[in-house]
C-alpha positions as CSV (number, residue, x, y, z in Angstrom):
1,X,205.8,140.1,71.5
2,X,205.7,139.0,67.9
3,X,205.5,142.7,66.9
4,X,208.7,143.4,68.9
5,X,210.6,140.9,66.8
6,X,210.1,142.6,63.5
7,X,213.1,144.3,61.9
8,X,212.8,148.0,62.4
9,X,213.5,150.8,59.9
10,X,213.9,154.3,61.4
11,X,212.9,157.1,59.0
12,X,213.7,160.8,59.6
13,X,212.0,163.9,58.0
14,X,213.4,167.4,58.4
15,X,211.5,170.6,59.0
16,X,208.2,168.9,58.1
17,X,206.0,167.4,60.8
18,X,203.6,166.0,58.2
19,X,205.9,164.4,55.6
20,X,203.6,162.6,53.3
21,X,206.4,160.8,51.6
22,X,207.5,158.9,54.7
23,X,203.9,157.8,55.4
24,X,203.9,156.0,52.0
25,X,207.2,154.3,52.7
26,X,205.8,153.3,56.1
27,X,202.9,151.7,54.3
28,X,205.2,149.7,52.0
29,X,207.5,148.5,54.8
30,X,204.8,147.5,57.1
31,X,202.9,145.6,54.4
32,X,206.1,143.5,53.9
33,X,206.6,142.6,57.6
34,X,208.9,145.4,58.8
35,X,208.3,147.7,61.8
36,X,208.7,151.4,61.1
37,X,209.6,154.3,63.5
38,X,209.3,157.8,62.2
39,X,211.0,160.9,63.6
40,X,210.0,164.4,62.6
41,X,213.3,166.3,63.2
42,X,212.3,169.9,63.8
43,X,209.1,171.7,62.8
44,X,208.6,173.7,59.7
45,X,209.6,177.3,60.3
46,X,209.8,179.9,57.4
47,X,210.5,182.8,59.8
48,X,213.5,181.7,61.8
49,X,214.6,178.1,61.0
50,X,217.3,176.8,63.3
51,X,219.9,174.1,62.8
52,X,220.2,171.0,64.9
53,X,221.3,171.4,68.5
54,X,223.4,169.1,70.6
55,X,220.3,168.3,72.7
56,X,218.2,167.3,69.7
57,X,221.0,165.1,68.3
58,X,221.2,163.4,71.7
59,X,217.5,162.8,71.7
60,X,217.8,161.2,68.3
61,X,220.6,159.0,69.5
62,X,218.4,157.8,72.3
63,X,215.8,156.6,69.8
64,X,218.3,154.8,67.6
65,X,219.5,152.9,70.7
66,X,216.0,152.2,71.7
67,X,214.9,150.7,68.3
68,X,218.1,149.3,67.0
69,X,217.0,149.8,63.3
70,X,218.4,147.8,60.4
71,X,219.0,151.1,58.7
72,X,218.2,154.9,59.2
73,X,216.6,156.6,56.2
74,X,216.9,160.4,55.8
75,X,214.3,162.1,53.7
76,X,216.1,164.9,51.9
77,X,213.6,166.8,49.7
78,X,215.6,170.0,49.1
79,X,219.0,171.6,49.5
80,X,217.5,174.2,51.9
81,X,218.3,172.3,55.0
82,X,221.4,170.3,53.9
83,X,223.4,171.7,56.8
84,X,221.1,170.0,59.3
85,X,220.9,166.7,57.3
86,X,224.7,166.6,57.1
87,X,224.9,167.3,60.9
88,X,222.5,164.5,61.7
89,X,224.3,162.1,59.2
90,X,227.6,162.8,60.8
91,X,226.2,162.3,64.3
92,X,224.8,158.9,63.4
93,X,228.0,157.8,61.6
94,X,230.2,158.8,64.5
95,X,228.0,157.0,67.2
96,X,226.3,154.1,65.6
97,X,227.2,151.3,63.2
98,X,223.8,151.4,61.4
99,X,223.7,152.1,57.7
100,X,222.5,155.5,56.6
101,X,220.4,155.8,53.5
102,X,219.3,159.1,51.8
103,X,216.2,159.4,49.7
104,X,214.1,162.1,48.2
105,X,214.3,164.7,45.5
106,X,217.8,166.1,46.2
107,X,219.5,162.7,46.4
108,X,217.6,161.6,43.2
109,X,219.2,164.5,41.4
110,X,222.6,164.4,43.2
111,X,223.3,160.9,44.1
112,X,227.0,161.1,43.7
113,X,227.3,164.2,45.9
114,X,225.1,162.6,48.6
115,X,227.3,159.4,48.6
116,X,230.0,161.6,50.1
117,X,227.9,161.5,53.3
118,X,225.4,158.6,53.1
119,X,226.2,154.8,52.9
120,X,223.5,154.4,50.3
121,X,221.2,156.6,48.2
122,X,217.7,155.7,46.8
123,X,216.8,157.6,43.6
124,X,213.3,158.1,42.3
125,X,210.1,156.7,43.9
126,X,211.1,154.7,46.9
127,X,208.2,152.5,47.9
128,X,209.5,149.4,46.2
129,X,213.3,149.7,46.6
130,X,213.1,150.6,50.3
131,X,211.5,147.2,50.9
132,X,214.3,145.4,49.0
133,X,216.8,147.3,51.1
134,X,215.2,146.4,54.4
135,X,215.1,142.7,53.4
136,X,218.8,142.8,52.5
137,X,219.9,144.5,55.7
138,X,217.7,142.4,58.0
139,X,218.8,139.1,56.3
140,X,222.5,140.0,55.9
141,X,222.1,139.9,52.1
142,X,223.8,142.0,49.4
143,X,221.7,145.1,48.5
144,X,223.8,146.1,45.4
145,X,221.4,144.6,42.9
146,X,218.4,146.6,44.0
147,X,217.1,149.0,41.3
148,X,217.1,152.8,42.3
149,X,220.0,152.1,44.7
150,X,223.3,154.0,44.5
151,X,226.4,153.1,46.5
152,X,230.2,153.2,46.2
153,X,232.4,150.3,45.1
154,X,236.2,150.7,45.4
155,X,235.6,154.4,46.0
156,X,233.6,155.0,42.8
157,X,229.9,155.7,42.8
158,X,227.5,153.1,41.3
159,X,224.1,154.2,40.2
160,X,221.7,151.3,39.5
161,X,219.0,151.6,36.9
162,X,215.6,152.9,38.0
163,X,212.4,150.9,38.3
164,X,209.5,151.7,35.9
165,X,207.2,154.3,37.4
166,X,204.2,152.8,39.2
167,X,201.0,153.1,37.1
168,X,198.7,152.2,40.1
169,X,199.3,154.9,42.7
170,X,196.4,153.6,44.7
171,X,198.4,150.4,45.3
172,X,200.5,152.5,47.7
173,X,197.6,152.6,50.1
174,X,196.4,155.4,52.3
175,X,198.8,157.2,54.8
176,X,198.0,156.3,58.4
177,X,197.4,159.0,61.1
178,X,197.7,158.8,64.8
179,X,199.9,155.7,65.2
180,X,202.3,155.6,68.2
181,X,205.4,155.0,66.0
182,X,205.9,158.7,65.4
183,X,207.4,161.5,67.4
184,X,208.7,165.0,67.0
185,X,212.1,166.4,68.0
186,X,212.2,170.2,68.2
187,X,213.4,173.0,70.4
188,X,215.5,170.5,72.4
189,X,212.5,168.4,73.3
190,X,211.1,165.0,72.3
191,X,207.3,164.8,71.9
192,X,205.8,161.3,71.5
193,X,203.0,160.7,69.2
194,X,202.0,161.7,65.7
195,X,202.0,165.6,65.4
196,X,199.6,165.4,62.6
197,X,196.8,164.4,65.0
198,X,196.5,167.9,66.4
199,X,196.9,169.8,63.1
200,X,194.2,172.1,61.7
201,X,195.0,171.2,58.1
202,X,195.7,168.0,56.1
203,X,197.9,167.9,53.1
204,X,197.7,165.3,50.4
205,X,198.3,164.8,46.7
206,X,195.8,163.4,44.2
207,X,198.6,162.9,41.6
208,X,202.3,162.6,41.0
209,X,204.3,164.5,38.4
210,X,203.9,167.8,36.6
211,X,203.2,168.4,32.9
212,X,205.1,171.6,32.7
213,X,208.9,172.3,32.5
214,X,209.6,175.5,34.6
215,X,213.3,176.2,34.7
216,X,213.3,177.0,38.4
217,X,211.6,173.8,39.5
218,X,213.0,170.3,39.8
219,X,210.0,168.5,38.4
220,X,211.3,168.6,34.8
221,X,214.6,167.1,36.1
222,X,212.8,164.3,37.8
223,X,210.8,163.7,34.5
224,X,214.2,163.5,32.6
225,X,215.5,161.1,35.2
226,X,212.6,158.8,34.7
227,X,212.5,159.1,30.9
228,X,211.6,155.8,29.4
229,X,210.3,154.5,32.7
230,X,206.6,155.1,32.0
231,X,204.1,158.0,32.2
232,X,205.4,160.6,34.5
233,X,202.1,162.4,35.4
234,X,199.8,160.0,37.1
235,X,196.5,160.4,39.0
236,X,194.9,158.5,41.9
237,X,191.4,157.3,41.7
238,X,188.7,159.5,43.4
239,X,187.6,156.5,45.6
240,X,191.1,156.4,47.2
241,X,191.4,160.1,47.6
242,X,188.1,160.3,49.4
243,X,189.1,157.3,51.6
244,X,192.2,159.1,52.6
245,X,190.3,162.2,53.6
246,X,187.7,160.3,55.5
247,X,190.6,158.7,57.5
248,X,192.0,162.2,58.1
249,X,188.6,163.4,59.4
250,X,188.2,160.5,61.7
251,X,191.7,160.9,63.3
252,X,192.2,164.7,63.3
253,X,189.7,166.1,65.6
254,X,190.8,169.7,65.0
255,X,190.8,169.4,61.2
256,X,189.4,172.4,59.5
257,X,190.9,172.6,56.0
258,X,192.4,170.4,53.3
259,X,195.4,171.4,51.1
260,X,196.0,169.6,47.8
261,X,199.7,169.9,47.1
262,X,199.5,168.6,43.5
263,X,201.8,170.5,41.1
264,X,198.7,171.3,39.0
265,X,195.3,170.0,40.1
266,X,193.6,167.5,37.8
267,X,191.6,169.0,35.0
268,X,190.1,165.7,33.7
269,X,186.3,166.3,33.3
270,X,185.3,162.9,34.5
271,X,187.6,162.9,37.5
272,X,186.5,166.4,38.5
273,X,182.7,165.4,38.3
274,X,183.3,162.3,40.5
275,X,185.5,164.2,42.9
276,X,183.3,167.2,43.3
277,X,180.2,165.2,44.0
278,X,181.7,162.9,46.5
279,X,183.8,165.6,48.3
280,X,180.8,167.7,48.9
281,X,178.7,164.9,50.3
282,X,181.4,163.0,52.2
283,X,184.1,165.5,53.2
284,X,182.6,168.9,53.1
285,X,185.6,170.9,54.4
286,X,187.1,173.9,52.7
287,X,190.0,173.0,50.4
288,X,192.9,174.7,48.6
289,X,194.6,173.9,45.3
290,X,197.5,175.1,43.1
291,X,196.3,176.4,39.8
292,X,197.9,177.2,36.5
293,X,196.7,179.7,33.9
294,X,196.6,177.1,31.1
295,X,194.7,174.6,33.3
296,X,191.9,176.9,34.4
297,X,188.4,176.6,32.9
298,X,185.2,178.1,34.2
299,X,183.4,174.7,34.2
300,X,186.2,173.1,36.3
301,X,186.4,176.0,38.8
302,X,182.6,176.2,39.2
303,X,182.4,172.5,40.0
304,X,185.2,172.7,42.6
305,X,183.8,175.8,44.1
306,X,180.5,174.1,44.6
307,X,182.4,171.2,46.3
308,X,184.2,173.5,48.8
309,X,187.1,175.2,47.0
310,X,188.0,178.2,49.0
311,X,191.5,179.1,47.8
312,X,193.5,178.9,44.6
313,X,197.2,179.7,44.6
314,X,198.3,180.4,41.0
315,X,201.9,180.9,40.0
316,X,202.4,183.7,37.5
317,X,206.0,184.6,38.6
318,X,206.5,187.5,36.3
319,X,204.4,189.9,34.2
320,X,207.2,190.1,31.6
321,X,206.6,187.7,28.6
322,X,210.4,187.7,28.2
323,X,211.1,186.5,31.7
324,X,208.3,184.0,31.7
325,X,209.2,182.4,28.3
326,X,212.9,182.8,28.0
327,X,214.0,182.6,31.6
328,X,211.3,180.6,33.4
329,X,210.3,178.4,30.4
330,X,206.6,179.1,31.1
331,X,204.4,178.9,28.0
332,X,201.4,181.0,29.0
333,X,200.8,184.4,27.4
334,X,199.4,187.6,29.0
335,X,195.9,186.8,27.7
336,X,196.0,183.4,29.3
337,X,196.8,184.8,32.7
338,X,194.1,187.5,32.4
339,X,191.6,184.9,31.1
340,X,192.3,182.7,34.2
341,X,192.1,185.6,36.5
342,X,188.7,186.5,35.0
343,X,187.4,183.0,35.6
344,X,188.5,182.9,39.2
345,X,186.7,186.2,39.8
346,X,183.6,185.2,37.9
347,X,183.3,181.9,39.8
348,X,183.6,183.7,43.1
349,X,186.6,181.8,44.5
350,X,186.8,183.2,48.0
351,X,190.6,183.5,48.1
352,X,192.8,184.0,45.1
353,X,196.6,184.3,45.6
354,X,199.0,185.1,42.8
355,X,202.6,184.0,43.2
356,X,205.4,186.2,41.9
357,X,209.2,185.7,41.9
358,X,210.8,189.1,41.8
359,X,214.1,191.0,42.3
360,X,216.4,188.3,40.9
361,X,219.4,188.6,38.7
362,X,217.4,188.4,35.5
363,X,215.1,191.3,36.5
364,X,215.3,194.7,35.0
365,X,213.4,197.9,35.5
366,X,211.5,197.2,32.3
367,X,210.5,193.7,33.3
368,X,209.4,194.6,36.8
369,X,207.4,197.5,35.4
370,X,205.6,195.0,33.2
371,X,204.8,192.9,36.3
372,X,203.2,196.0,37.8
373,X,201.2,196.6,34.7
374,X,200.0,193.0,34.6
375,X,199.1,193.1,38.4
376,X,197.0,196.2,37.7
377,X,195.1,194.4,35.0
378,X,194.3,191.3,37.1
379,X,190.7,190.8,38.1
380,X,190.1,191.6,41.8
381,X,190.0,190.7,44.6
382,X,193.3,188.9,44.9
383,X,196.2,188.6,47.3
384,X,199.9,188.5,46.3
385,X,202.7,186.2,47.5
386,X,205.9,188.0,46.5
387,X,209.3,186.4,47.1
388,X,212.8,186.0,45.6
389,X,214.1,183.4,43.2
390,X,215.7,180.4,44.9
391,X,218.4,178.7,42.8
392,X,217.6,175.0,43.4
393,X,220.7,172.9,42.6
394,X,220.4,171.1,39.3
395,X,217.5,173.2,37.9
396,X,217.8,174.7,34.4
397,X,217.8,178.2,35.7
398,X,221.1,177.7,37.4
399,X,222.8,177.2,34.1
400,X,220.9,180.1,32.6
401,X,222.3,182.5,35.2
402,X,225.8,181.1,34.8
403,X,225.7,181.2,31.0
404,X,224.5,184.8,31.0
405,X,227.3,185.8,33.4
406,X,224.8,187.1,36.0
407,X,226.4,184.9,38.8
408,X,229.9,183.5,39.1
409,X,230.2,179.7,39.7
410,X,231.6,180.4,43.2
411,X,228.7,182.7,44.2
412,X,226.2,180.2,42.8
413,X,227.7,177.4,44.9
414,X,227.5,179.7,48.0
415,X,223.9,180.7,47.2
416,X,222.7,177.1,46.6
417,X,224.2,175.7,49.7
418,X,224.1,178.5,52.2
419,X,222.8,177.8,55.8
420,X,219.0,177.4,56.1
421,X,218.4,180.8,57.8
422,X,220.3,182.7,55.1
423,X,218.4,180.9,52.3
424,X,215.0,181.7,53.8
425,X,216.0,185.3,54.2
426,X,216.9,185.5,50.6
427,X,213.7,183.9,49.6
428,X,211.2,185.9,51.7
429,X,213.1,189.2,52.5
430,X,215.0,189.9,49.3
431,X,215.7,193.7,49.4
432,X,218.2,194.8,46.8
433,X,219.0,198.4,47.7
434,X,221.3,198.7,44.8
435,X,218.5,199.4,42.4
436,X,216.1,202.0,43.8
437,X,213.9,202.0,40.7
438,X,213.3,198.2,40.9
439,X,212.3,198.6,44.5
440,X,210.0,201.5,43.5
441,X,208.0,199.2,41.1
442,X,208.2,196.3,43.6
443,X,206.4,198.4,46.2
444,X,203.8,199.4,43.6
445,X,203.2,195.7,42.8
446,X,202.7,195.0,46.4
447,X,200.0,197.7,46.7
448,X,198.0,196.4,43.7
449,X,196.3,193.9,46.0
450,X,194.6,196.7,47.9
451,X,191.8,198.4,46.2
452,X,191.9,201.1,48.9
453,X,195.1,202.5,47.4
454,X,194.2,202.2,43.7
455,X,194.0,205.9,42.9
456,X,197.1,206.8,44.9
457,X,199.4,204.1,43.6
458,X,198.3,204.8,40.0
459,X,199.1,208.4,40.4
460,X,202.5,207.6,41.8
461,X,203.2,205.1,38.9
462,X,202.3,207.8,36.4
463,X,204.5,210.5,37.9
464,X,207.5,208.3,38.5
465,X,210.2,208.0,41.1
466,X,210.4,211.5,42.6
467,X,211.4,212.2,46.2
468,X,207.8,213.2,47.0
469,X,206.5,210.0,45.5
470,X,209.0,207.8,47.3
471,X,207.9,209.4,50.6
472,X,204.3,208.7,49.8
473,X,205.0,205.2,48.6
474,X,206.9,204.3,51.8
475,X,203.9,205.4,53.9
476,X,201.5,203.4,51.7
477,X,203.6,200.3,51.9
478,X,203.7,200.5,55.7
479,X,199.9,200.8,55.8
480,X,199.6,197.9,53.3
481,X,201.8,195.6,55.4
482,X,199.5,196.2,58.4
483,X,196.5,195.5,56.3
484,X,198.0,192.4,54.9
485,X,198.6,191.2,58.5
486,X,195.0,191.9,59.5
487,X,193.8,190.2,56.4
488,X,195.8,187.1,57.2
489,X,194.3,186.8,60.7
490,X,190.8,187.4,59.4
491,X,191.3,184.8,56.6
492,X,192.6,182.3,59.2
493,X,189.7,182.9,61.5
494,X,187.2,182.6,58.7
495,X,188.6,179.3,57.4
496,X,188.6,177.8,61.0
497,X,185.0,178.9,61.4
498,X,184.0,177.4,58.0
499,X,185.8,174.2,58.8
500,X,184.1,174.0,62.3
501,X,180.7,174.7,60.8
502,X,181.2,172.0,58.1
503,X,182.2,169.5,60.7
504,X,179.2,170.3,62.9
505,X,176.8,170.0,59.9
506,X,178.3,166.5,59.0
507,X,177.8,165.4,62.6
508,X,174.1,166.2,62.4
509,X,173.6,164.4,59.1
């Protein structure tokens, strides 16, 4: 009964049924005497994401009536799904008298815009201010003095100063798994229970912040926002990372693989030594990291491979030095990329994926040809993740495109805030038929990941874009797409098998 008397905060995540950030807010609120209810509003879907339906809004309304929260917090990490966030926000405002608070990356960068919808906005890291906000709402106090909080006064936005960045990330605790305070709303249905319990993968971060300043990414903008507030890139202790993973293994019976979503995985020698030793002994599951050409050393990769590293996703983004340096603000040179590629091959990382952003307004025939030439020079085997360039609001690349006259302000606004289905289509299925030669080289880039077609694609590249070559290229791409699909299912089956084997071995030890 005492538990029922706690003031409750209702937190909502969008298109992310794992939502690590909300689990940290949950820790902070519960440690300070508040009840927390979490709603995962719609599953992640990169193929055909759908907006909120009337049935799903009604289900959410039922939960708000059931829990009578002191406020509802909306986690808004990106502009991709703003359409759904605004729909949910409007529904809550029209039907309930509860305050609505937005937090996350997008509100941190665009607090004034978000105040056109939300009652309050929390900028920056929310673990401390969310507790102050819950106290104010539950006690009838005035929240306006809380750091990180934004609100309107006499119709004008007020943006409070930010707290110093937390230097002890381990103080935020370990996210909980399996508690009954979580549920999923998707496809017009409400499913009680933590959806993470039945997942095959667990996602976590061993750090916060990024040391790089890529123009298409919001990390540099968040770093600027927190300038003067302490060290932006911070790492957790190995002990707490292992503790979190042990908790995941204990509560996720189907767990097969671990994904580290750090912007760039730690390259501190002492940290890697401690992590690799303990991970191999105490966790033992295959794991994946994001890599960077300037943060890849043979010693580091060998240690991680020995611990269970099975996959590295490395962003290259373009084979053109001009595009990388002048447009994307990436400092690595061709030789750095090739050196890192050689290390990944030499260390025998089972799955290496290179990420490229192609066919965007900055691209020319010359720059995309340079990407093909770099892809040909990369050490094999590798896979490619090819996609378009998404203009995240507030990122430096938006102004680059506007200043160069490549996109009009009106078109940029439409691109950045288009419905979610249109944005995903532009990201994954960009197919600019206006420039056949760019598409010609794009197709050849796609084929570089298949050694089977090495001789044929190089012959086509040498002879150029003739009608006969276009016909041959179309047929090769069709075969390559089928191969990529088969490879995907094979990889998925292998990683599930490895994860199952690892868990069985640990059970016997």
